[in-house]
C-alpha positions in Angstrom: -24.0 -13.6 -7.8 -22.8 -15.7 -5.1 -20.9 -13.8 -2.4 -18.1 -16.3 -2.3 -17.6 -15.4 -6.0 -17.6 -11.6 -5.3 -14.8 -12.5 -2.5 -12.9 -14.3 -5.2 -12.9 -11.3 -7.4 -11.8 -9.0 -4.4 -9.2 -11.4 -3.5 -7.8 -11.5 -7.1 -7.7 -7.8 -7.5 -6.0 -7.1 -4.0 -3.6 -9.7 -4.3 -2.7 -8.4 -7.9 -2.0 -5.1 -6.4 0.1 -6.3 -3.9 2.3 -8.6 -6.2 2.7 -5.7 -8.7 3.7 -3.3 -5.4 6.3 -5.8 -4.0 7.9 -6.7 -7.6 8.0 -3.1 -8.6 9.3 -1.6 -5.2 12.6 -0.4 -7.1 10.4 2.2 -8.7 10.3 4.0 -5.6 13.9 5.1 -5.8 13.4 6.5 -9.5 10.5 8.7 -7.9 12.5 9.7 -4.9 16.1 9.9 -5.9 17.2 11.2 -2.3 16.4 7.8 -0.9 19.3 6.3 -2.8 22.1 7.7 -0.3 20.6 5.6 2.5 22.7 2.4 3.8 20.9 -0.3 5.3 23.3 -2.9 7.1 26.0 -1.7 4.9 24.1 -2.1 1.8 22.7 0.7 -0.5 18.9 1.1 0.0 18.2 1.0 -3.7 19.4 -2.6 -3.9 18.6 -4.2 -0.6 14.8 -3.1 -0.4 13.8 -4.3 -4.0 15.6 -7.5 -3.5 14.1 -7.9 -0.1 10.6 -7.0 -1.5 11.1 -9.2 -4.8 12.2 -12.2 -2.8 10.8 -12.1 0.7 7.8 -10.0 0.2 6.6 -11.9 -2.6 6.9 -15.1 -0.9 5.1 -13.9 2.0 2.1 -12.5 -0.2 2.1 -15.6 -2.2 1.7 -17.9 1.0 -1.1 -15.7 2.4 -2.9 -15.7 -0.9 -2.5 -19.5 -1.4 -3.9 -20.0 2.1 -7.0 -17.5 1.7 -7.8 -18.9 -1.9 -7.7 -22.6 -0.8 -10.4 -21.6 2.1 -12.3 -19.7 -0.5 -12.2 -22.6 -3.0 -13.4 -24.8 -0.1 -16.5 -22.3 0.6 -17.3 -22.4 -3.1 -17.2 -26.3 -3.1 -19.4 -26.3 0.0 -21.9 -23.8 -1.5 -22.0 -25.6 -4.7 -22.6 -28.9 -2.8 -25.7 -27.7 -1.2 -27.1 -26.2 -4.4 -26.6 -29.4 -6.1 -28.4 -31.3 -3.2 -31.2 -28.9 -3.1 -31.9 -29.3 -7.0 -32.5 -33.1 -6.7 
């Protein structure tokens, strides 16, 4: 198997985990109820952290994922183009 395809599999698995962690960060407060009493900028932490991770965190992860996967697609196209010209 081509190394670029292996890299694509690892990117997919890694970003899936990151997206799940960002989207489900509110579960931290169920696991650690003592964190609920913390205030951040006047807002309760159990509201501010999940909203921040859900909006800003997901946006950052998706932008990085898009950039890396576009580069990976270019690598795959280059590999496929060289294998096609060698076959002729």
